[in-house]
N, CA, C and O atoms as a GROMACS GRO file, in nm:
protein
  568
    1GLY      N    1   0.076  -0.126   0.000
    1GLY     CA    2  -0.004   0.004   0.001
    1GLY      C    3   0.086   0.128  -0.007
    1GLY      O    4   0.039   0.233  -0.050
    2GLY      N    5   0.217   0.119   0.035
    2GLY     CA    6   0.295   0.234   0.037
    2GLY      C    7   0.307   0.307  -0.094
    2GLY      O    8   0.295   0.429  -0.099
    3ILE      N    9   0.331   0.229  -0.203
    3ILE     CA   10   0.340   0.285  -0.339
    3ILE      C   11   0.205   0.362  -0.378
    3ILE      O   12   0.209   0.474  -0.430
    4GLU      N   13   0.094   0.300  -0.351
    4GLU     CA   14  -0.034   0.349  -0.387
    4GLU      C   15  -0.056   0.481  -0.305
    4GLU      O   16  -0.111   0.579  -0.355
    5GLY      N   17  -0.010   0.476  -0.179
    5GLY     CA   18  -0.035   0.602  -0.099
    5GLY      C   19   0.049   0.720  -0.142
    5GLY      O   20   0.003   0.835  -0.141
    6VAL      N   21   0.177   0.690  -0.180
    6VAL     CA   22   0.252   0.800  -0.246
    6VAL      C   23   0.196   0.841  -0.372
    6VAL      O   24   0.192   0.962  -0.397
    7LYS      N   25   0.153   0.758  -0.456
    7LYS     CA   26   0.106   0.796  -0.584
    7LYS      C   27  -0.032   0.874  -0.576
    7LYS      O   28  -0.065   0.955  -0.663
    8ALA      N   29  -0.108   0.845  -0.468
    8ALA     CA   30  -0.236   0.912  -0.446
    8ALA      C   31  -0.215   1.062  -0.413
    8ALA      O   32  -0.294   1.149  -0.447
    9LYS      N   33  -0.100   1.084  -0.344
    9LYS     CA   34  -0.070   1.221  -0.294
    9LYS      C   35   0.027   1.297  -0.388
    9LYS      O   36   0.019   1.420  -0.400
   10LEU      N   37   0.121   1.220  -0.456
   10LEU     CA   38   0.220   1.281  -0.535
   10LEU      C   39   0.228   1.202  -0.668
   10LEU      O   40   0.322   1.125  -0.690
   11SER      N   41   0.127   1.221  -0.755
   11SER     CA   42   0.111   1.138  -0.876
   11SER      C   43   0.230   1.154  -0.972
   11SER      O   44   0.262   1.066  -1.052
   12HIS      N   45   0.294   1.274  -0.957
   12HIS     CA   46   0.407   1.298  -1.061
   12HIS      C   47   0.537   1.222  -1.019
   12HIS      O   48   0.629   1.209  -1.099
   13VAL      N   49   0.542   1.174  -0.895
   13VAL     CA   50   0.661   1.113  -0.844
   13VAL      C   51   0.693   0.988  -0.912
   13VAL      O   52   0.602   0.907  -0.931
   14GLU      N   53   0.811   0.963  -0.950
   14GLU     CA   54   0.855   0.836  -0.996
   14GLU      C   55   0.905   0.746  -0.875
   14GLU      O   56   0.987   0.789  -0.793
   15VAL      N   57   0.852   0.621  -0.870
   15VAL     CA   58   0.876   0.541  -0.766
   15VAL      C   59   0.962   0.422  -0.813
   15VAL      O   60   0.939   0.360  -0.917
   16PHE      N   61   1.062   0.395  -0.728
   16PHE     CA   62   1.154   0.286  -0.757
   16PHE      C   63   1.140   0.191  -0.637
   16PHE      O   64   1.115   0.235  -0.525
   17GLU      N   65   1.154   0.073  -0.660
   17GLU     CA   66   1.142  -0.028  -0.555
   17GLU      C   67   1.253  -0.132  -0.570
   17GLU      O   68   1.279  -0.182  -0.680
   18ASN      N   69   1.320  -0.164  -0.457
   18ASN     CA   70   1.412  -0.274  -0.458
   18ASN      C   71   1.415  -0.348  -0.327
   18ASN      O   72   1.357  -0.298  -0.230
   19SER      N   73   1.474  -0.459  -0.317
   19SER     CA   74   1.492  -0.532  -0.187
   19SER      C   75   1.623  -0.516  -0.132
   19SER      O   76   1.721  -0.528  -0.205
   20THR      N   77   1.634  -0.489  -0.002
   20THR     CA   78   1.759  -0.480   0.074
   20THR      C   79   1.784  -0.617   0.135
   20THR      O   80   1.892  -0.640   0.190
   21GLU      N   81   1.690  -0.707   0.127
   21GLU     CA   82   1.700  -0.839   0.188
   21GLU      C   83   1.715  -0.830   0.340
   21GLU      O   84   1.755  -0.926   0.406
   22GLY      N   85   1.682  -0.719   0.392
   22GLY     CA   86   1.685  -0.692   0.529
   22GLY      C   87   1.833  -0.693   0.585
   22GLY      O   88   1.859  -0.722   0.702
   23ASP      N   89   1.924  -0.659   0.495
   23ASP     CA   90   2.066  -0.671   0.532
   23ASP      C   91   2.129  -0.528   0.514
   23ASP      O   92   2.117  -0.465   0.409
   24THR      N   93   2.195  -0.482   0.623
   24THR     CA   94   2.246  -0.342   0.618
   24THR      C   95   2.356  -0.317   0.509
   24THR      O   96   2.368  -0.210   0.450
   25GLU      N   97   2.432  -0.423   0.488
   25GLU     CA   98   2.537  -0.403   0.375
   25GLU      C   99   2.476  -0.415   0.243
   25GLU      O  100   2.519  -0.347   0.149
   26VAL      N  101   2.379  -0.495   0.228
   26VAL     CA  102   2.312  -0.504   0.094
   26VAL      C  103   2.232  -0.369   0.073
   26VAL      O  104   2.219  -0.320  -0.040
   27ALA      N  105   2.186  -0.319   0.173
   27ALA     CA  106   2.116  -0.184   0.165
   27ALA      C  107   2.202  -0.071   0.122
   27ALA      O  108   2.165   0.015   0.041
   28ARG      N  109   2.332  -0.075   0.187
   28ARG     CA  110   2.428   0.032   0.149
   28ARG      C  111   2.470   0.012   0.003
   28ARG      O  112   2.482   0.110  -0.070
   29GLN      N  113   2.491  -0.107  -0.040
   29GLN     CA  114   2.548  -0.122  -0.176
   29GLN      C  115   2.429  -0.093  -0.275
   29GLN      O  116   2.453  -0.037  -0.382
   30ARG      N  117   2.313  -0.127  -0.246
   30ARG     CA  118   2.206  -0.101  -0.354
   30ARG      C  119   2.176   0.054  -0.353
   30ARG      O  120   2.138   0.110  -0.457
   31MET      N  121   2.191   0.121  -0.240
   31MET     CA  122   2.165   0.263  -0.236
   31MET      C  123   2.283   0.329  -0.314
   31MET      O  124   2.262   0.422  -0.391
   32THR      N  125   2.404   0.280  -0.292
   32THR     CA  126   2.511   0.329  -0.373
   32THR      C  127   2.490   0.322  -0.517
   32THR      O  128   2.516   0.417  -0.591
   33ASP      N  129   2.441   0.202  -0.561
   33ASP     CA  130   2.411   0.180  -0.699
   33ASP      C  131   2.301   0.272  -0.748
   33ASP      O  132   2.309   0.326  -0.858
   34PHE      N  133   2.203   0.290  -0.668
   34PHE     CA  134   2.090   0.379  -0.716
   34PHE      C  135   2.134   0.521  -0.723
   34PHE      O  136   2.098   0.588  -0.820
   35LEU      N  137   2.210   0.575  -0.629
   35LEU     CA  138   2.262   0.714  -0.645
   35LEU      C  139   2.362   0.725  -0.756
   35LEU      O  140   2.376   0.834  -0.812
   36THR      N  141   2.432   0.624  -0.790
   36THR     CA  142   2.520   0.635  -0.904
   36THR      C  143   2.439   0.647  -1.038
   36THR      O  144   2.474   0.717  -1.134
   37ALA      N  145   2.335   0.573  -1.033
   37ALA     CA  146   2.242   0.567  -1.164
   37ALA      C  147   2.162   0.694  -1.169
   37ALA      O  148   2.112   0.729  -1.276
   38HIS      N  149   2.145   0.763  -1.062
   38HIS     CA  150   2.051   0.878  -1.047
   38HIS      C  151   2.134   0.992  -0.990
   38HIS      O  152   2.113   1.027  -0.874
   39PRO      N  153   2.225   1.051  -1.063
   39PRO     CA  154   2.324   1.144  -1.002
   39PRO      C  155   2.249   1.288  -0.977
   39PRO      O  156   2.308   1.376  -0.915
   40GLU      N  157   2.136   1.304  -1.020
   40GLU     CA  158   2.063   1.440  -0.997
   40GLU      C  159   1.929   1.420  -0.949
   40GLU      O  160   1.872   1.313  -0.968
   41GLY      N  161   1.874   1.518  -0.887
   41GLY     CA  162   1.740   1.525  -0.843
   41GLY      C  163   1.728   1.490  -0.688
   41GLY      O  164   1.822   1.445  -0.622
   42LYS      N  165   1.598   1.517  -0.638
   42LYS     CA  166   1.568   1.498  -0.497
   42LYS      C  167   1.509   1.358  -0.487
   42LYS      O  168   1.437   1.309  -0.574
   43ILE      N  169   1.542   1.298  -0.379
   43ILE     CA  170   1.506   1.162  -0.353
   43ILE      C  171   1.452   1.149  -0.213
   43ILE      O  172   1.511   1.202  -0.120
   44LEU      N  173   1.340   1.078  -0.196
   44LEU     CA  174   1.282   1.045  -0.072
   44LEU      C  175   1.288   0.895  -0.064
   44LEU      O  176   1.236   0.825  -0.151
   45VAL      N  177   1.361   0.837   0.053
   45VAL     CA  178   1.374   0.706   0.064
   45VAL      C  179   1.294   0.656   0.176
   45VAL      O  180   1.309   0.709   0.286
   46TRP      N  181   1.210   0.558   0.158
   46TRP     CA  182   1.140   0.491   0.264
   46TRP      C  183   1.186   0.345   0.275
   46TRP      O  184   1.190   0.274   0.174
   47THR      N  185   1.218   0.301   0.391
   47THR     CA  186   1.266   0.172   0.407
   47THR      C  187   1.194   0.094   0.530
   47THR      O  188   1.133   0.153   0.619
   48ASN      N  189   1.208  -0.034   0.524
   48ASN     CA  190   1.127  -0.107   0.623
   48ASN      C  191   1.188  -0.130   0.755
   48ASN      O  192   1.118  -0.188   0.838
   49ALA      N  193   1.314  -0.093   0.789
   49ALA     CA  194   1.368  -0.106   0.919
   49ALA      C  195   1.490  -0.011   0.939
   49ALA      O  196   1.561   0.024   0.845
   50ASP      N  197   1.508   0.027   1.061
   50ASP     CA  198   1.610   0.128   1.081
   50ASP      C  199   1.748   0.065   1.056
   50ASP      O  200   1.831   0.138   1.001
   51HIS      N  201   1.781  -0.055   1.088
   51HIS     CA  202   1.914  -0.103   1.062
   51HIS      C  203   1.940  -0.100   0.904
   51HIS      O  204   2.054  -0.085   0.861
   52VAL      N  205   1.844  -0.114   0.832
   52VAL     CA  206   1.853  -0.110   0.688
   52VAL      C  207   1.881   0.044   0.638
   52VAL      O  208   1.960   0.073   0.549
   53ALA      N  209   1.801   0.137   0.711
   53ALA     CA  210   1.816   0.274   0.680
   53ALA      C  211   1.958   0.318   0.716
   53ALA      O  212   2.017   0.397   0.642
   54LEU      N  213   2.014   0.273   0.820
   54LEU     CA  214   2.150   0.314   0.855
   54LEU      C  215   2.257   0.271   0.741
   54LEU      O  216   2.357   0.340   0.719
   55GLY      N  217   2.230   0.158   0.675
   55GLY     CA  218   2.315   0.123   0.567
   55GLY      C  219   2.295   0.212   0.455
   55GLY      O  220   2.393   0.248   0.389
   56GLU      N  221   2.171   0.252   0.426
   56GLU     CA  222   2.144   0.342   0.311
   56GLU      C  223   2.201   0.478   0.342
   56GLU      O  224   2.254   0.545   0.252
   57LEU      N  225   2.193   0.521   0.465
   57LEU     CA  226   2.248   0.645   0.518
   57LEU      C  227   2.400   0.642   0.489
   57LEU      O  228   2.450   0.741   0.435
   58ALA      N  229   2.470   0.542   0.518
   58ALA     CA  230   2.614   0.540   0.492
   58ALA      C  231   2.645   0.554   0.338
   58ALA      O  232   2.748   0.610   0.302
   59ALA      N  233   2.561   0.506   0.253
   59ALA     CA  234   2.578   0.525   0.112
   59ALA      C  235   2.548   0.669   0.068
   59ALA      O  236   2.616   0.723  -0.021
   60ILE      N  237   2.440   0.737   0.134
   60ILE     CA  238   2.407   0.866   0.104
   60ILE      C  239   2.522   0.959   0.135
   60ILE      O  240   2.571   1.038   0.054
   61GLU      N  241   2.560   0.943   0.258
   61GLU     CA  242   2.684   1.026   0.307
   61GLU      C  243   2.814   1.006   0.225
   61GLU      O  244   2.886   1.100   0.195
   62ALA      N  245   2.839   0.882   0.192
   62ALA     CA  246   2.964   0.855   0.110
   62ALA      C  247   2.951   0.924  -0.030
   62ALA      O  248   3.050   0.974  -0.083
   63ALA      N  249   2.839   0.925  -0.085
   63ALA     CA  250   2.810   0.989  -0.214
   63ALA      C  251   2.810   1.148  -0.203
   63ALA      O  252   2.819   1.219  -0.303
   64GLY      N  253   2.800   1.198  -0.076
   64GLY     CA  254   2.786   1.347  -0.050
   64GLY      C  255   2.651   1.390  -0.104
   64GLY      O  256   2.644   1.500  -0.159
   65ARG      N  257   2.550   1.318  -0.094
   65ARG     CA  258   2.412   1.349  -0.149
   65ARG      C  259   2.318   1.400  -0.044
   65ARG      O  260   2.198   1.409  -0.069
   66GLN      N  261   2.369   1.435   0.082
   66GLN     CA  262   2.272   1.470   0.187
   66GLN      C  263   2.179   1.575   0.157
   66GLN      O  264   2.068   1.576   0.210
   67ASP      N  265   2.221   1.673   0.067
   67ASP     CA  266   2.122   1.778   0.028
   67ASP      C  267   2.016   1.740  -0.072
   67ASP      O  268   1.925   1.817  -0.103
   68ASP      N  269   2.030   1.610  -0.126
   68ASP     CA  270   1.934   1.571  -0.218
   68ASP      C  271   1.831   1.467  -0.159
   68ASP      O  272   1.728   1.439  -0.220
   69VAL      N  273   1.862   1.411  -0.040
   69VAL     CA  274   1.790   1.294   0.006
   69VAL      C  275   1.736   1.315   0.141
   69VAL      O  276   1.799   1.376   0.227
   70LEU      N  277   1.613   1.264   0.160
   70LEU     CA  278   1.546   1.249   0.294
   70LEU      C  279   1.524   1.100   0.317
   70LEU      O  280   1.489   1.026   0.225
   71LEU      N  281   1.546   1.058   0.440
   71LEU     CA  282   1.543   0.915   0.453
   71LEU      C  283   1.440   0.892   0.582
   71LEU      O  284   1.458   0.947   0.691
   72VAL      N  285   1.341   0.812   0.558
   72VAL     CA  286   1.249   0.774   0.660
   72VAL      C  287   1.247   0.621   0.672
   72VAL      O  288   1.280   0.553   0.576
   73SER      N  289   1.209   0.566   0.790
   73SER     CA  290   1.206   0.425   0.812
   73SER      C  291   1.084   0.380   0.881
   73SER      O  292   0.989   0.457   0.902
   74ASN      N  293   1.085   0.260   0.915
   74ASN     CA  294   0.971   0.184   0.973
   74ASN      C  295   1.027   0.092   1.078
   74ASN      O  296   1.129   0.031   1.047
   75ALA      N  297   0.976   0.075   1.193
   75ALA     CA  298   1.030  -0.023   1.288
   75ALA      C  299   1.151   0.023   1.364
   75ALA      O  300   1.262  -0.018   1.330
   76LEU      N  301   1.136   0.103   1.460
   76LEU     CA  302   1.237   0.172   1.536
   76LEU      C  303   1.335   0.056   1.582
   76LEU      O  304   1.294  -0.052   1.624
   77ASP      N  305   1.457   0.086   1.571
   77ASP     CA  306   1.569   0.017   1.625
   77ASP      C  307   1.646   0.109   1.709
   77ASP      O  308   1.699   0.208   1.658
   78ILE      N  309   1.656   0.083   1.842
   78ILE     CA  310   1.720   0.190   1.920
   78ILE      C  311   1.859   0.232   1.889
   78ILE      O  312   1.907   0.336   1.933
   79SER      N  313   1.926   0.145   1.806
   79SER     CA  314   2.066   0.176   1.753
   79SER      C  315   2.052   0.310   1.662
   79SER      O  316   2.147   0.388   1.650
   80ALA      N  317   1.940   0.328   1.607
   80ALA     CA  318   1.917   0.453   1.522
   80ALA      C  319   1.892   0.577   1.580
   80ALA      O  320   1.895   0.680   1.513
   81LEU      N  321   1.864   0.576   1.722
   81LEU     CA  322   1.826   0.687   1.786
   81LEU      C  323   1.930   0.809   1.785
   81LEU      O  324   1.892   0.927   1.781
   82THR      N  325   2.057   0.772   1.788
   82THR     CA  326   2.159   0.878   1.786
   82THR      C  327   2.164   0.946   1.652
   82THR      O  328   2.190   1.066   1.646
   83THR      N  329   2.140   0.872   1.544
   83THR     CA  330   2.126   0.928   1.406
   83THR      C  331   2.000   1.013   1.401
   83THR      O  332   2.005   1.122   1.343
   84LEU      N  333   1.895   0.975   1.452
   84LEU     CA  334   1.767   1.040   1.449
   84LEU      C  335   1.777   1.172   1.528
   84LEU      O  336   1.716   1.272   1.489
   85ARG      N  337   1.852   1.173   1.634
   85ARG     CA  338   1.871   1.296   1.710
   85ARG      C  339   1.970   1.399   1.647
   85ARG      O  340   1.972   1.516   1.686
   86ASP      N  341   2.045   1.353   1.555
   86ASP     CA  342   2.143   1.442   1.486
   86ASP      C  343   2.066   1.539   1.398
   86ASP      O  344   2.001   1.496   1.303
   87PRO      N  345   2.070   1.671   1.429
   87PRO     CA  346   1.999   1.766   1.349
   87PRO      C  347   2.049   1.783   1.201
   87PRO      O  348   1.980   1.841   1.116
   88ASP      N  349   2.169   1.731   1.177
   88ASP     CA  350   2.214   1.756   1.043
   88ASP      C  351   2.204   1.613   0.958
   88ASP      O  352   2.244   1.603   0.842
   89SER      N  353   2.150   1.517   1.025
   89SER     CA  354   2.132   1.391   0.952
   89SER      C  355   2.010   1.400   0.858
   89SER      O  356   1.913   1.469   0.888
   90VAL      N  357   2.017   1.327   0.741
   90VAL     CA  358   1.898   1.323   0.653
   90VAL      C  359   1.809   1.216   0.698
   90VAL      O  360   1.702   1.201   0.639
   91PHE      N  361   1.842   1.135   0.800
   91PHE     CA  362   1.740   1.048   0.857
   91PHE      C  363   1.651   1.119   0.946
   91PHE      O  364   1.688   1.159   1.056
   92VAL      N  365   1.522   1.136   0.895
   92VAL     CA  366   1.429   1.234   0.961
   92VAL      C  367   1.315   1.168   1.035
   92VAL      O  368   1.238   1.239   1.099
   93GLY      N  369   1.299   1.037   1.031
   93GLY     CA  370   1.193   0.979   1.104
   93GLY      C  371   1.182   0.830   1.092
   93GLY      O  372   1.238   0.766   1.002
   94THR      N  373   1.111   0.778   1.183
   94THR     CA  374   1.086   0.630   1.185
   94THR      C  375   0.956   0.599   1.260
   94THR      O  376   0.905   0.687   1.330
   95ILE      N  377   0.905   0.486   1.250
   95ILE     CA  378   0.779   0.441   1.317
   95ILE      C  379   0.820   0.363   1.439
   95ILE      O  380   0.892   0.265   1.424
   96ASP      N  381   0.779   0.402   1.560
   96ASP     CA  382   0.808   0.325   1.678
   96ASP      C  383   0.679   0.250   1.712
   96ASP      O  384   0.580   0.308   1.758
   97PHE      N  385   0.686   0.118   1.686
   97PHE     CA  386   0.576   0.034   1.712
   97PHE      C  387   0.561   0.000   1.859
   97PHE      O  388   0.473  -0.075   1.900
   98ASN      N  389   0.655   0.063   1.941
   98ASN     CA  390   0.649   0.047   2.088
   98ASN      C  391   0.648  -0.099   2.131
   98ASN      O  392   0.573  -0.138   2.220
   99ALA      N  393   0.734  -0.181   2.065
   99ALA     CA  394   0.740  -0.323   2.094
   99ALA      C  395   0.784  -0.345   2.239
   99ALA      O  396   0.748  -0.448   2.297
  100TYR      N  397   0.857  -0.254   2.300
  100TYR     CA  398   0.906  -0.268   2.430
  100TYR      C  399   0.788  -0.267   2.536
  100TYR      O  400   0.801  -0.316   2.648
  101ASN      N  401   0.675  -0.209   2.492
  101ASN     CA  402   0.562  -0.207   2.579
  101ASN      C  403   0.438  -0.289   2.530
  101ASN      O  404   0.326  -0.270   2.578
  102TRP      N  405   0.463  -0.379   2.434
  102TRP     CA  406   0.357  -0.458   2.382
  102TRP      C  407   0.302  -0.551   2.499
  102TRP      O  408   0.182  -0.581   2.506
  103GLY      N  409   0.393  -0.591   2.587
  103GLY     CA  410   0.354  -0.681   2.690
  103GLY      C  411   0.248  -0.619   2.787
  103GLY      O  412   0.162  -0.690   2.838
  104TRP      N  413   0.256  -0.493   2.809
  104TRP     CA  414   0.166  -0.420   2.892
  104TRP      C  415   0.024  -0.419   2.832
  104TRP      O  416  -0.076  -0.418   2.904
  105GLU      N  417   0.018  -0.420   2.701
  105GLU     CA  418  -0.113  -0.433   2.630
  105GLU      C  419  -0.164  -0.580   2.615
  105GLU      O  420  -0.282  -0.611   2.630
  106LEU      N  421  -0.063  -0.670   2.584
  106LEU     CA  422  -0.109  -0.798   2.540
  106LEU      C  423  -0.118  -0.903   2.655
  106LEU      O  424  -0.200  -0.995   2.647
  107VAL      N  425  -0.040  -0.892   2.755
  107VAL     CA  426  -0.035  -0.979   2.866
  107VAL      C  427  -0.171  -0.981   2.944
  107VAL      O  428  -0.219  -1.090   2.976
  108PRO      N  429  -0.232  -0.865   2.974
  108PRO     CA  430  -0.362  -0.868   3.045
  108PRO      C  431  -0.474  -0.930   2.959
  108PRO      O  432  -0.570  -0.985   3.012
  109LYS      N  433  -0.460  -0.919   2.835
  109LYS     CA  434  -0.560  -0.985   2.745
  109LYS      C  435  -0.538  -1.143   2.752
  109LYS      O  436  -0.635  -1.219   2.755
  110ALA      N  437  -0.417  -1.186   2.753
  110ALA     CA  438  -0.396  -1.336   2.764
  110ALA      C  439  -0.438  -1.374   2.916
  110ALA      O  440  -0.497  -1.480   2.936
  111ILE      N  441  -0.409  -1.297   3.012
  111ILE     CA  442  -0.453  -1.338   3.145
  111ILE      C  443  -0.616  -1.342   3.147
  111ILE      O  444  -0.673  -1.432   3.207
  112GLU      N  445  -0.682  -1.249   3.084
  112GLU     CA  446  -0.831  -1.258   3.086
  112GLU      C  447  -0.872  -1.375   3.010
  112GLU      O  448  -0.968  -1.440   3.049
  113TRP      N  449  -0.808  -1.407   2.905
  113TRP     CA  450  -0.852  -1.522   2.831
  113TRP      C  451  -0.834  -1.660   2.914
  113TRP      O  452  -0.922  -1.746   2.919
  114LEU      N  453  -0.712  -1.667   2.975
  114LEU     CA  454  -0.682  -1.780   3.061
  114LEU      C  455  -0.789  -1.789   3.185
  114LEU      O  456  -0.828  -1.898   3.224
  115ASN      N  457  -0.829  -1.676   3.239
  115ASN     CA  458  -0.917  -1.678   3.358
  115ASN      C  459  -1.066  -1.686   3.308
  115ASN      O  460  -1.147  -1.745   3.380
  116THR      N  461  -1.105  -1.634   3.199
  116THR     CA  462  -1.245  -1.636   3.174
  116THR      C  463  -1.283  -1.706   3.043
  116THR      O  464  -1.400  -1.739   3.023
  117GLY      N  465  -1.187  -1.729   2.955
  117GLY     CA  466  -1.216  -1.800   2.829
  117GLY      C  467  -1.262  -1.698   2.726
  117GLY      O  468  -1.288  -1.736   2.612
  118VAL      N  469  -1.274  -1.570   2.761
  118VAL     CA  470  -1.318  -1.468   2.669
  118VAL      C  471  -1.194  -1.428   2.581
  118VAL      O  472  -1.095  -1.377   2.632
  119GLU      N  473  -1.203  -1.452   2.453
  119GLU     CA  474  -1.097  -1.425   2.361
  119GLU      C  475  -1.090  -1.282   2.327
  119GLU      O  476  -1.195  -1.217   2.326
  120CYS      N  477  -0.975  -1.224   2.298
  120CYS     CA  478  -0.949  -1.096   2.259
  120CYS      C  479  -0.962  -1.090   2.097
  120CYS      O  480  -0.966  -1.193   2.029
  121ASP      N  481  -0.968  -0.966   2.046
  121ASP     CA  482  -0.967  -0.954   1.900
  121ASP      C  483  -0.854  -1.046   1.843
  121ASP      O  484  -0.753  -1.068   1.910
  122LYS      N  485  -0.871  -1.096   1.726
  122LYS     CA  486  -0.768  -1.176   1.666
  122LYS      C  487  -0.661  -1.082   1.597
  122LYS      O  488  -0.548  -1.124   1.575
  123GLU      N  489  -0.696  -0.971   1.567
  123GLU     CA  490  -0.591  -0.870   1.526
  123GLU      C  491  -0.596  -0.749   1.618
  123GLU      O  492  -0.700  -0.688   1.645
  124MET      N  493  -0.467  -0.718   1.666
  124MET     CA  494  -0.464  -0.601   1.750
  124MET      C  495  -0.349  -0.514   1.690
  124MET      O  496  -0.258  -0.564   1.623
  125SER      N  497  -0.357  -0.386   1.718
  125SER     CA  498  -0.260  -0.292   1.672
  125SER      C  499  -0.211  -0.219   1.801
  125SER      O  500  -0.274  -0.123   1.847
  126PRO      N  501  -0.102  -0.265   1.856
  126PRO     CA  502  -0.043  -0.193   1.981
  126PRO      C  503  -0.017  -0.053   1.928
  126PRO      O  504  -0.007  -0.025   1.809
  127SER      N  505  -0.007   0.030   2.029
  127SER     CA  506   0.022   0.176   2.002
  127SER      C  507   0.142   0.194   1.927
  127SER      O  508   0.239   0.121   1.945
  128SER      N  509   0.143   0.289   1.840
  128SER     CA  510   0.278   0.325   1.776
  128SER      C  511   0.276   0.481   1.752
  128SER      O  512   0.173   0.547   1.763
  129VAL      N  513   0.391   0.529   1.722
  129VAL     CA  514   0.411   0.669   1.705
  129VAL      C  515   0.514   0.697   1.591
  129VAL      O  516   0.615   0.627   1.580
  130ALA      N  517   0.489   0.793   1.514
  130ALA     CA  518   0.586   0.841   1.414
  130ALA      C  519   0.676   0.926   1.483
  130ALA      O  520   0.636   1.034   1.526
  131LEU      N  521   0.805   0.886   1.500
  131LEU     CA  522   0.913   0.957   1.566
  131LEU      C  523   0.984   1.050   1.463
  131LEU      O  524   1.029   1.006   1.357
  132THR      N  525   0.991   1.180   1.498
  132THR     CA  526   1.063   1.272   1.415
  132THR      C  527   1.176   1.329   1.499
  132THR      O  528   1.186   1.300   1.618
  133LYS      N  529   1.257   1.407   1.441
  133LYS     CA  530   1.370   1.469   1.510
  133LYS      C  531   1.326   1.554   1.625
  133LYS      O  532   1.391   1.564   1.728
  134GLU      N  533   1.214   1.614   1.603
  134GLU     CA  534   1.160   1.714   1.703
  134GLU      C  535   1.104   1.645   1.819
  134GLU      O  536   1.113   1.697   1.930
  135MET      N  537   1.041   1.518   1.799
  135MET     CA  538   0.982   1.455   1.921
  135MET      C  539   1.051   1.339   1.975
  135MET      O  540   0.997   1.274   2.064
  136VAL      N  541   1.175   1.305   1.925
  136VAL     CA  542   1.242   1.186   1.977
  136VAL      C  543   1.275   1.201   2.118
  136VAL      O  544   1.271   1.104   2.194
  137LYS      N  545   1.310   1.322   2.160
  137LYS     CA  546   1.346   1.336   2.306
  137LYS      C  547   1.231   1.313   2.398
  137LYS      O  548   1.249   1.273   2.514
  138GLU      N  549   1.109   1.339   2.348
  138GLU     CA  550   0.996   1.319   2.435
  138GLU      C  551   0.973   1.169   2.463
  138GLU      O  552   0.937   1.134   2.576
  139TYR      N  553   0.992   1.083   2.369
  139TYR     CA  554   0.983   0.941   2.389
  139TYR      C  555   1.103   0.876   2.437
  139TYR      O  556   1.097   0.784   2.519
  140TYR      N  557   1.219   0.922   2.386
  140TYR     CA  558   1.349   0.855   2.428
  140TYR      C  559   1.444   0.957   2.473
  140TYR      O  560   1.534   0.996   2.399
  141PRO      N  561   1.428   1.005   2.599
  141PRO     CA  562   1.530   1.103   2.647
  141PRO      C  563   1.674   1.038   2.643
  141PRO      O  564   1.696   0.918   2.660
  142GLU      N  565   1.763   1.132   2.619
  142GLU     CA  566   1.910   1.080   2.620
  142GLU      C  567   1.954   1.030   2.758
  142GLU      O  568   2.068   0.985   2.774
   0.00000   0.00000   0.00000
């Protein structure tokens, strides 16, 4: 749905898709290849995990393309917090699915089921937040 969402809001934008195979080094190399093939223009990169984003960021910085690229991710990895806090980094945001707190939401439902037999919804969406440079301190103080 990501591509459809972008096209719905920015129909003129050309979308490229590739797989990083969830590997930081693969992500760095594929971003290097992409930047080499596209030496001009503004680029918005969305990736599926922060550790992958950090590999892409390494390629963006090595190519000196920080003025051309914004990088956003999905699935907060606390190893990326330092980079997100950096006001000069092109890594501008990630989604925090709040996995550290899922237990506080899910365990009571499991206990209720064990005690009463009442099942909870089959699909649940634990709370999440879009973390930006401006709000990361609120959720993850240094």
